[in-house]
Structures are given as structure tokens and as C-alpha cells.
N, C-alpha and C positions, 0 to 999 in steps of 0.2 A: 443560824450559824454556829457553832460553837466556838467561843474565845481561846481554847485550849489547843493545845498541838497547831498553833499557828508557824507559819515558816515566812522569815523575813525574805526579802531579796530576790521574790521569782518573779521571772517574764509572764506576760499578758499570755505566751502560749501554754505556760506550765500551768496557771490558774485555768485556763479552758479545759487542758483537759483533765486535771485534778476535779471539777466540776462536773464533767461527764462522766468520769470513774465514781463518785458520791452518787451522781443519781442513778447510773447503773446501778451500783451496790444495792442503794434504796428501793428501786422500783424492780428488781431484778432477783436480789441474792436475798436480803433479809426477810422476805414475806416466804420463802418456800426452804431456805436454811433449813430450818427446824424439823419439819416433816421429812426432807432428804435424809439428814443425818439419822433418824430414828430408822428409817428403812435401809440407811448404811448405802444410799443409794449413789450411784456415780453422777454427778451433776453435768450433763451433756449440753443441753440446753444452756445452760450458765459459760461453760468452755466455747460454745458455738457463737455465744454474744462476745465475749473476748476476742475471739478470732476476729470476727469484723470489727471492733474496735483499733485492732493491730495491739493489742496488750503482749503476744506470743513475741514481737519485734522491736518493743519498747526500747532496747539498748541496741541492738543491730542495726551498725550504719547504715545511712539508705542506698549507697551502693552494693548492698548484698539485700536491699528489698525491704530493709528495717525502717524506723523512725527514729534511729540516731540519739535518742534521748540520752540523758545523763544518769550516774547512779543514782542521784538524790531522785530524781522525777519516776523512776522507777520503784524507788523504796515508799515514796510518798504515796503512789498507785498501790503498791502494795499493804503498804498500811489503811488504805481506804477497804481492799478488799477483805482484808483481816478482819475488819471492824465487821463485815458483813456474815463469812464463815470461814475459817482459818481454813480448812481444809480446801477451800478453791484456792488460796494465797500459796498452799502446798502445790499443788499443781503447775500453777508457774514457776515455782523456785528452782525447781532441779532443772528445769529445761533453761531457764535463765544462767543458770552455774554451767549446764555445757555448753551452750551459745558462749558465754563470757571464755572459757578455758579456748573454743575454736578460735575467737578471737583473738587471743594474746597468745598462744600458741599451737594451733594448728597450720598446716601448710598451707599454700595460696590454693595450690588443687582442694586440700578438705574443706574448706573457707566456703570456696565456689559449690561444693557438691552438696554443702547441707545446711549451710546459714538461709540464702534465699526460701529453701521449704520452711526453717526454723522459723523465719519470720512471719509466714504464713498461719503458722501453725500445724502445716502438712506435716511434717516430721515434728515428734515432739520429744523432749530429751530425758532423762532420768542418770543419774551417777552411780555410783560404789565403792565406797571405800571399805565400810565394815563387813566382817564377817561372825559366824554366830560364836568364836572364843576368842575374840578379841577388844570389840566394842572400840572405845576412845585409841587403844594400844595400837594404832596403825602400823607399828614395826613388827606387830605378829602376823599380818597376812599369812597365809599360805597360798593361796590361791597363785597358780604358776603358769608362764608360757614358755616354751621351749621353742626357739626356734629350729628350723629344718631346712629342705631343700630349698634353693634359691630364697625367694622373699616370703614362705611359708612361717606360722606360726601356728602352735598347738595349745588351746588355754586348759586346765584342767583346775576344778577349785569349788567352792561353794562361798555367795555372798549373803549378804545378808542387810534385813531393812532398807529395800527399794524403794523409796516415795516414787509413785507412778512405773512400778515393776512391769504390771500388765499392760495398763493404757499409753506407755511410753512407746516408741519405736528406733530410738539411737539411745544407747546406754554408754556412759563411758565409766570405763573397770577400771580398777586399779589393781596390778598383778605384779609378782616376782618374775625377774630374767634375768636369774642369778646367770653367770657366764664364768668360767674358770680364770679369766682377765680381770673379772671382779674381786678375787680373792684378796681378804684384809682390807676391801674398799668398806664403807658405809654403808648399813641396810636402807637409809635412802636411796642410796645410791643405785640399787639393786631394783629402784621398780619401774613399772612403766603403765603410761595409761592406753589403753587400747580401743576404741571406737565399734560399738558391735550395733550394725544395722538390723532390724528383727520385724516382726507385725506384731501386731499387739494384741493381747490375749493370753491365756495359760495354757500349761501344758507344753510340750515339746515346739516351740514355734520355730525353731530351725534347726537343722542337724545338731544335736549334742548340746543344744541350749531349751532348759526347761526352768519356765516360772510355775512353781509346783499349784497356788492359791495366794488368794488374800490370806495375811495374817490379823486374825481378830483381834480390835484393841479397844481398849477401853473410853476411848474419843478418837479425834481425829478421823471421823468416820468418813464416807464416800469416797475419798481419796484412796487409791489401794499400794496396800504396804507389803512389801514381798521379798522373797529370797530367790535367787538367782543361780541355778546347778548348771555349771559346765563340765560335759564330759566328753573331750577331745574335740571342742571346738576349733573349726578350721579358719584363718584368717591371714591376712597379709600384710606384709610393712604398711600398704597404702594405709590400713585401718590403725597403724602407730601414731598416735596422736603427735603433731608435730616430726614425724618420720624418724626419728632417734629414739633407742632405748635408754632408760635411766635417768629419763625426768620426769617420769610422773608421780613423784612424791611433791614435788616441788611446782608442777602442774594442779594437781588438786588442793595444795596447800593455797593458793593464788586462789584458786575458786571456791575455796571455804571461806576465806577473807572477804570478800565481797558476800555471800552466804550468810556470813553473822550477821553484816547489813543488814540483808532480808529477813532474817531471822528477827531482829531487833525489831525491825519495823512490823512485823507480824504480832508481835509482843505490844505494841505502841498499839495498833489496831484492835485487838482483844481487850485489853484496858480500858481502852475509849468507851466500846461498847458495854462494858460491864459498869463502866461508869456513868453512861447515858440511860441504863437501864436501873442503877441504883438511886440516882437522884431523881428518877422519873417516878419512880415508883415510891419514893419517902417523902412526897408531894403529894400521894394518891390515898395511902393508907391511913387510916386513925387509930390511935390506941389513948386512952385517959383521957379523952376528949379533945383532942387535937391531933393534926396531921406528925408523924413521927421525925419528918424533918423539923419541928421544933424541938423534939427534944433533944440534950445536949450531947449525949451518948452518939445520937445517930449524926448527928452534926460535926462532930470529930471525925466521924469514920469518911464523912465525904470529903472532908478538906485534908484527909490525909490521900485520898485516895486520888482527889485532883492534883496535887502537888506530884505525887509519885506517876499520872500520865503526862504533865508537862515535861519533867524533868528526865523522863526517859524519851520521850521525842527529841527535845534539843539535843540530848547524848547522840541520838540514833543521825540526826540532821549534821551534828558537826563531823562525824566518822563516814559518811556519805560524801560530805563537801572535800573533806580531806584527800579520800581517793581519786574524787572529779579532778582536783587539782594535780593530778600525778604523782603524790606523796605517800610514803609507809603510813599505813592505819589500821598496821596489826593490833598494836596496843589500845588505840580509840575503839576499833570493830567490836574489841573483846571487852571493854567495857562496856560498850553499847547493849552488846548481846547480855552479858551480865546482869547489868540492873533492868536494862527491859524485861526481863525473861523473870528477875527476881520481883520486882515492881510488878506485873501480871499477876503472877501468882497469888500476891497478896490482894489485890487490887478485886480481883475476882470473888476471892474470899471473904471480903468486907462487904461486898454487892451481895455476894450468896447470903451473908448475915443478915443484911438489911432487909431481904426478902423473907427472912424469917421460914416458915415450913412450908411456903408457897414456892422457895426455893429450893427445895427437894425434890418437888413436882417437875414430870418430864413436860408439864404444859408450859412452863417458864422456861423462857429462853436463858437464864441464866445457870440454868442447869447444864445445858448444854456446853457454855462455856467453862462450867467449873471441871468438866471432863478433860478439855481441850489445854487449859492450858500447862497444864504438868509437862505435855510434851516440850514446850519451849525451853526448861529448865535442863535438858539432854540433849534437844534437835541440834546439829552443827558442832558439839561438843558441849558437855556437861557443864554446870554454873563450876564445880572443881577445876575442872580443864581451861577454863577462862579465868580462873585467879591463878593458876598456874601460868599462863600466858603473858596475864598482865603483871604479875613479879616480876617473873624474868626481865620482860622490857624496860619495867623501871629499873630494874639492875643496870642494864644496858645503858638507857639513857643517862642514868644519875651515878655512873659508876665513879668513883674516888680515883 
């Protein structure tokens, strides 16, 4: 057992759960991850195994059929899963964010309708803010929902970068709901979140709603990333998260805040695996008559890698514990995501360099990690966005 990434103060139940997850990763994910990734194949057997373990309901309260665990427990499980294959952690990340948004902002009817089925993995979540032309500029979204007669709504627009867009069956979508009464109001108060239930798959999956197909990506294979096109999609007020328009931006940001802890955990997991691969290879490969780990240049790389792995983990744990304590953690979540993602990119590159020419070969696992790591620099807000969030929060907390 590695002494890196240890977490103080865990209960026996938390330790036992993490032990089970680690065994699942070592036995069911790592042996098949590279093969599935190269084929860009959805890991259905792994997903089925996670359903049996209750991973999809980790943070859903017991009254709705989940395990009722903390954000910290969830993040530590994600860290382990990402160590095995980052794409698998992505499958549960968007699901977790939608469940969290429902729990925090949904009506009781919406909670009863979706959370028990989400806890078992029967309903799988995805969420969508971004669009082809706006990226991190959420204020620039153009997808619009217009109120009709009675409690009806009609949505038109195009969304982008949906993780689990094809495999999910419940998508939380951020749209504009401008009304004449909103004239002069902040653009952020003209947004609402709709819950759209749909079958899994591609093409026109329900009237007016089309999932065109998977976007071909450099890394992050296996999990499907898609667009979402809506042409006069008909919904009702029951599909409006929380039952009131104008609250969507704040609901999404609340979800993204915990999502950033999740992304930090994923970066910690990928970093740990890169370190494991690097330090193992360095003790096997020989040059100039000795193991390369005995060369000072390699030893320095290992020291830097381990330090960054440990620092990222502890920052992530702090952010998760703050949220669990009911405190604001937007600053700490931004710091954790920024630090862990940047450290991950560096640790993976150092491990790649330790592997030399073999690291460039698809036969070696580090090649997959080298293509996966860049996503963490841009997912759930780029590093530049994190630095803006961190800077603004620091000025608020240290105002003269």
C-alpha cells in the first residue's frame, strides 16, 4: 500500500469501502483499460460492476436508496477509479453532479422521481452548459426556452461537450428563459435548468432532441462526448429544476463547485498511476550498468513527482471536507482543481520521460495517461478560469 495519498481521520466504514474500490480497480479496470481505450469501447462490464457496488448512489441519501456518503468519501473513491482509468471516473462524475443538483435544488417530486433510480444506476445523468461558440463564457449561451400555454415550455438550441451525452438517460440543460419582466436584470438571472429525460443512444432520441454522435477526441476514450441539438423540444414546468425559472445559473455553479473537487480527485488518481508506473519502470530499466533510478536525474524526477502527488491530494481532501462541513469551498475547490490538474500534467510528463522511447509506444500504459491528462486542464473550467475565481475570492476575503 502506498504511503502517498493517505487521508487522516477516516472511519472504519470509509476505509473498508475504499479498500473494496481499490481491489475493484486493480482487478477489473487496470487489466482491461488500455485495450478498451485503444478501441474507444464503452466499458459496460465495469459500469455494471460499479452499479453492483452502489457507486452511482454514493452521495444519494439512504431515504432515496443511496449510500448517503460524504463528498470526501466520494472523492476518494473517484481518485481510486481514475487511477485505473480516467474515463470511468468521467462516467460517474456527470451523474454525480446531476444527482447533487437534484438533491440541493430539486422539488420533492423531482427527488422522488429521479433519485431512487439514479442511486441504482437505472437512470444515468449528464449535464450541459457549454455551447459551440461560448466555451467557459456561460453568459454567452443562446439556447432558449420559451413559455407556452399552460405550463408548457419549448426549447431550441445546440449544446456542446456533453460527457455521457449518448449513454445518459437524464440530462440537466442550462438555457435562457428571458421574459419581458426580466428586462434590465442580470443575464445570470435569465437562465434556468431543465431536466430532460431521454433514452440512451444516438440520433433523434425523442421528438426534436438529437444526439448526433460521438466527438472523436485525442484522449478520454471509451466515455462518449457529444453535442445535443434541440429543435422545438416540448417540456413542462415539472421538468424545470426547482420549479422556478431564473435560478439555473446558480444551480449549475453549485454543481460545478463540487464537480471541481471531483476533477481534482481525478487528477490525483491519474497522477498517482503515473507515479506508480514511473517509479516501477525506473527500478527495472538499466543504463550504463545500473538501474536508472540510481541516476540522479531520474531520482530528482521521482522526488518532484511524489511531492506533487501528495500536495494535490491534501488540497483536494481539504476542499471536500469544507463542503461536507457546510461551508463555502469555492476558493478551495478552485485551488484544488487548479493545483491537481497542473501537477497531474507535469507528473504524467515526468513519468513519460522516465519511460524514454517506450513511453511513446501504445504498448505502455503511460502513453494513455499522456493523452488523458490534458483534459483535466480544461474540464470544469480551464486553469485560467480557476485562477480568475481564486484571485477574485482572495480579494473578497482579504478586502482592505
